[in-house]
N, C-alpha and C positions, 0 to 999 in steps of 0.2 A: 383500387378498390377490388378486392377479390370477390369473383362471381360465385354465389351459392351453388352448390351442386344440384342437378336435377332431382327433384323427388316427387313421386307420385303419391297418391293416399287411397287406402280402400274405403268405399263408400257405401257399399252394399254386400251382404252375403245372404244368398237363398240356400236354404237346407230343404232337402226332400227326401222322403222315404217311399220308395217304390217297390211293389211286390210284383216280381216276374213270374208268372205262371208257367210251368213246364208242362210239355204236351202229354206226358205220362209220368207217373211214379218211376224213380230211378232207385236202383239198389247196387250197392257194392258189399264187401265182405263185412262192414260194420252192421249192416242190415241182417245178414244171414246168421251172425253171431248174436242177434238180438240186441245190439249196443245202440242202435238208432232206428228210427223209422224210416221209411222210403221217402226220398227227398221228392216233394211236389212244386216247390217254388223257392226263389231266391230272393232275398231282401237286399235291395240295393239302395245305398246312401249317396245322394247326390249332392255337391256342393258347387255353386255357381257364384263367382265373384265378380264385382265390377269395381273400376277405380275411378277416381276423380276425372282423369283424362280419357276415359271411355275404353280403357282396356278390359278384356274379359276373359274369364279361365274358367274351366268346368272339370271337375275331378270326381271320383267315385271310390266307394269301398263297398263292401257287400258281407252278408253273413248267410250261411245255409242252416235251414231247420230253425234256430233260434237266435235271438240277439239283435235282429233288426230295429224293432222299437227301442231298445235300450242304446243302441249306437246313435239313433236319430235325438234321443233326448239329451245324450251327452253333448253332442255336436251342437244342438241349439242352445246349450246352457254356456258353452265356452266360446262360441263363435263370435261373440261381441267384442272378445279382445282384439280383433282384427280391425275394427273400425279405426279410421284416422292412421293406420299404420302404413309404411312403405311396402307395397307387396314383392319389391326386390329382395328384401330381407328373410328370404325363406328360413334359413336354419335358425334365425333369432325367433322367428315368428312360430316355428314347431315347438321350440322350448318354451315359449311363452303359454302356447296353449295347452301343452302337457302340464305344467306347473299351475295352470288354472284350475286343472282337474285332478292334482297329484294326490288328493286324499284317497281316490280310488285306484291309485297305482299309475305306473308308467308302462304298462304293457297291457295287452288284451283289448277288451271292449273299448276301454278310453282311447287307446292309441289308433285301434281300427277307426273310431269316429273322426279322430284328428287327420287320419290319413286321407280321407275324401277331401278336406280341406287342403292339406299340403300337396297334393296331385294336382287340384285347381290351380294353386299358385305356380306350380311348375308348367302347367299348360298355358297359363297367361304369359309367363316369362317367354316361352317359345313363341307363342303367338305374336308379342310384341316385337321378337326379333325377325318375326317372318320365316322361322324355320321349324321343320319337324322337331318333336321333343328329342328324337335319335339324333338329330344334326346339332341341336343345342348341347347334348351331352357328350358329343364326339363320336359319331357314328364309326364303327369299325367295318360295317357291311351294309349293303342295301337290301339284302333279304336274309332271313333267318330259318334255318331248318326248322320245319314244323311236323308235329305228330298228331294224330287223332285220338282222342280219348272217349269222346261221347259215344262211339259206336261199339264199345266193349264192356259195357256194364253187366252185371249178372241179370238184369231184368230183361235183358235180351237173350233169346235162346240162341245156341250155337249157329243155327242156320242163318238166323238174321244178322249174327256177328260177322259171318264169312261174306254175307252180301255188303255189309257196311265196309268190310276191308276192301272190297272191290271198287265201291263207289269212292272211297278216300283215294286210293291209289288213281283212279281216273280222273279225280279232281286235282291231281298233282301234289298231294300231300306226302310227306317223306317218312313217316313212320306210323306205326300202329300200337297204341298201348292198351293191354288187355287186363282187365281185372282178375287178380286171383285171391287167394284166402278162404276159400270154400272150406266149411269144416270137414269135408271129405277130400284130402289131398289128390285122390284119384280123379277127382273132377276137374281140378286146375290143371293136372298135367295133361288130362284129354283135351282140354279147351286149347292150351297153349299149343300142344302138338297139331291140333287141326289148323290153328291159325298160322303157325309156322308153315305148314304144308301149302295153304292158301297164298302166303306171301311168296313163297319159294325164292327168297333171297332180293326181291325187288325193292323193298324197302326195309327200314330198320323196324325191330320188334321190342318193346318194352312190357314189363309185367309189375302190376302195383298191387300190393296185399294190404294196403290201407291200415297198417299197423296191427293186423290181427293174429299175428304169430307169435308164439313165446320164442326164446332163444333156441332151444333144441329143434323145434319144428323149422325155424327160419334156416338153422344151419343144414338141416336135411334137405329142405326145398330148394335152398340155394345150389346145392350139389346136383339136385335132379334137373333144375332147370337150366343149368350151365350148358348142357348140349344143344340148346336151341339158340345160342348165340346171341342172348339178350344185349342189347345196348346199355340197359340198366335194369336193377331190380329195385322197385321203390317201396318205401315204407314198410319194410319186413317186420319191424318190431315198434314198439311204442315210440313216439316221436322224441320223447325225453330220456330213451335208453341209450345215452352216448357210448357207455361201454359195450354194449351189445353190438351196436352198428359198427363199432371200431372193430369188434372181433369179425364181423362178416366182411367188412372192407379189406381186412388183412388176408382173407382167404384167396385161394386160386379159383375165383367164380366170377359171376356177373358183378359188374360195378355197382356200387350202392348209392342209391339216390333217395334223399330225404330233406326235410326242412319246411314243407309246406305248411304244416300245422303251428308251426312257431310263431310267437306274436310279439318278439322284440329282436333288435340287433344282437344284444347280448347271448341270446339263447343260440343264435347261429354262430357266435364266436366259440361257445363251448364244442359244438359239432366240429367246427373246422379244426380248432386247437386240439382237440382229441382224436384227430384223423379218423373221424368217423363217417366220412362221406366222400364220395368222388364227383357225384353231380349234385351241387348245392340247389335247392329248389325254394329260395324265398318268393313271398307273395307280398308285393307293395301295399296291398290292401289290408293286409294282416300285422305287418312290422311296423305301420305307422306312416306308410307313405314313401314316395321316392327319395326324400331326405335320408330316411333309415335305410331304405334299400341299398343305397349308395355306400353307406357305412358297411353292410354286409359284403357287397361286391368287392369293396376295396381289401378287405381281408381275403376274400375268396381268390382274387387274381394274385395276390402275394404268394398264395400256396398252389397256385397253377391248378385250381379246380375248373372242371366243366360246370355250366350252368344250364338248369332248365326251370324256370320261374312257374309258379302254378298259377293256372286257370286265367281269365281276364286277358285274351290275347290283345284286346285293343289298347291295353297299357303296356304289357310286358313285351311286346313286339319292339317298342322303342327302347326299352331298357336292355334287352337282349342284344339288339343291334349294336349298342354301345359298350358292350363288354368285350374285353381283348382275346379271350380265350374261348374255346368251342362253346356255342349255346344253342339252345333249342327254345321254341315257344310251343305251347299248348293249344292245339286247334279245337275250341270248342264252340259250336254256333249258337249255344243257348243265348247269349246276350245280344245276338245281332237285331232282335225287335227293338232293342233300347235306342238304336242309334240309326241315323239316316244313312250313314255310309257303310260300305262293305270293304273288307280287305281282300287284296288279290293274292292269289297262289300260283306259283308256276315252278316247275322241275324241283318239286320237294320242299320249295321255301316259301314263306310268307314276306311279301314284298312291304318294305316300309314306305308309308304313304308320303307324297311330298307335301301335303296340306300342312298348314301350321299348327303347331302344338300336338296334341293328340291325334288330330284330324278327325274328331268324332264330334257329332252334334246330337242333342238328346231329341228322340223322336217324338211325335205327337202321340203315338201308342204308349210310351213311356209316361208321358203327362196324364194319360187317362188312367193308368195304373197306380197313380200316385196316391197314397193314403193319408200323408201329412206333408204339410209344407209351411215354412215361416221364412220371414225377411228380416234381417237385422241391419238396421241404419243407425246414423246418430240419433234419430228421433227414438229408437228402442226396438222392441220385437213386436212383429205383426205376424200373427197366426193366420192362415188362409183355410178356408173351407174347401175341403176335397170331396 
């Protein structure tokens, strides 16, 4: 008699919407050009999954400024498709969830909602194996080069930025990213020059224009910034201007980094195939989770691109550690209040934790910030008061 293969089943999915308040409003070039308001909070979508055999997984995605309630509503609507399913079948379950909401598309808000669930399934698989997510995916390194962004926004005057540079270097962080894209290019050059002098070659320097230049300005600024030895120039153009990014990438100037605003794997494929990027910057929370992130990195590795995923170091540290070519991870301390654990930094690198899965546990503070929560079980959906 042939023995039936082992099969677990998902018996509960909890979805929650948490609004993380920031200490003060944050401004980048999009604010200075009037396209967005200062950022005051981050909407976090959490998915917590439990299986019949007692295995658990936690995943998250996020949205800045707008979209959080919509992501929560979509996740609540499709998550019941997981009940009774084997949590090991992650790729098949991603497809099932996306088709459940296919009438609103297979990119953007709908797949950002699915991302939290997909990430939770990967967390569960790694926890069940007793491995960190990086080890489950096939770690290439135990620590990933990290750079700080949160200290270089336009909402911080240059004196404060220079103080943040020193604090970051003292903390062992290996790079500093400065926001550019000011309506007055002279302001950009003055800020970059001041930070470059402060760094004095001790760590890497990056600059990020947040999509605010046209092609002519981007070309001129790339040439002007080249003297500072930037590790990369990030989002100099609109995220979907593949041709313009390819033009800049072909210049003898700073390497071009982009991709963080793209919300599907095929959009990244267009960048890569168009030779429009040298540092690819996918965001697992935006492209649809780890399952789709790996589609992006599979193509990126074949084109020998370097990688620097956007935001959410708690998640992207593991994915960067498993990437075979050079990789960076972005240090943002914004999300730290949401989790009980802290990541360790030493010698310019962020160290991969040896805890199973993502190695993160939702904090009680995050529970108090919860605005909406529901549980999906075989009995149906239960909405909880918050």
